[in-house]
C-alpha positions as semicolon CSV with decimal commas, in nm:
position;residue;x (nm);y (nm);z (nm)
1;V;9,681;10,809;10,378
2;G;9,988;10,634;10,451
3;D;10,067;10,263;10,402
4;Q;9,762;10,150;10,607
5;G;9,517;10,422;10,541
6;N;9,387;10,648;10,766
7;A;9,177;10,554;11,056
8;Y;8,848;10,593;10,930
9;Q;8,951;10,369;10,644
10;E;9,094;10,119;10,900
11;A;8,822;10,103;11,106
12;V;8,521;10,161;10,875
13;V;8,583;10,147;10,498
14;M;8,795;9,841;10,451
15;P;8,593;9,596;10,708
16;G;8,263;9,729;10,544
17;A;8,405;9,669;10,197
18;W;8,540;9,344;10,289
19;R;8,193;9,203;10,409
20;F;7,999;9,362;10,143
21;L;8,219;9,197;9,869
22;N;8,201;8,869;10,040
23;L;8,523;8,753;9,896
24;K;8,694;8,420;9,964
25;K;9,064;8,313;9,926
26;G;9,156;8,238;9,557
27;D;8,910;8,482;9,448
28;S;9,036;8,763;9,176
29;V;8,959;9,134;9,196
30;L;9,012;9,444;8,990
31;D;9,077;9,730;9,204
32;L;8,948;10,042;9,001
33;A;9,135;10,382;9,138
34;C;9,344;10,189;9,376
35;G;9,556;10,483;9,465
36;Q;9,879;10,373;9,637
37;G;9,728;10,041;9,676
38;V;9,598;10,041;10,061
39;F;9,292;9,838;9,987
40;S;9,448;9,624;9,739
41;H;9,725;9,528;9,992
42;C;9,466;9,439;10,263
43;I;9,266;9,240;10,006
44;Y;9,577;9,063;9,893
45;E;9,692;8,977;10,257
46;R;9,355;8,766;10,296
47;G;9,446;8,543;9,993
48;V;9,273;8,746;9,706
49;Q;9,436;8,793;9,386
50;V;9,427;9,158;9,315
51;E;9,508;9,400;9,014
52;G;9,531;9,762;9,072
53;I;9,448;10,032;8,806
54;D;9,496;10,385;8,880
55;V;9,519;10,698;8,657
56;S;9,816;10,811;8,858
57;G;10,125;10,662;8,727
58;E;10,308;10,795;9,057
59;L;10,047;10,621;9,271
60;I;10,068;10,289;9,102
61;C;10,455;10,325;9,120
62;Y;10,406;10,363;9,500
63;A;10,172;10,056;9,522
64;T;10,405;9,860;9,318
65;R;10,736;9,941;9,520
66;R;10,536;9,880;9,858
67;S;10,391;9,537;9,747
68;S;10,749;9,392;9,609
């Protein structure tokens, strides 16, 4: 899905999840099955502390590299 997610994720999933979660700057979140970290990155950019967990070590490595 690339660095920003696909068009559906960008237009529907991430904005909808953001509204649903009602997170505030300074909150903390655990992103289960975070994949390459697209949603984790979106949350982090809004001032929320986020930790991502995924079964795929390869995807975790990718997420870690792009967030450094």
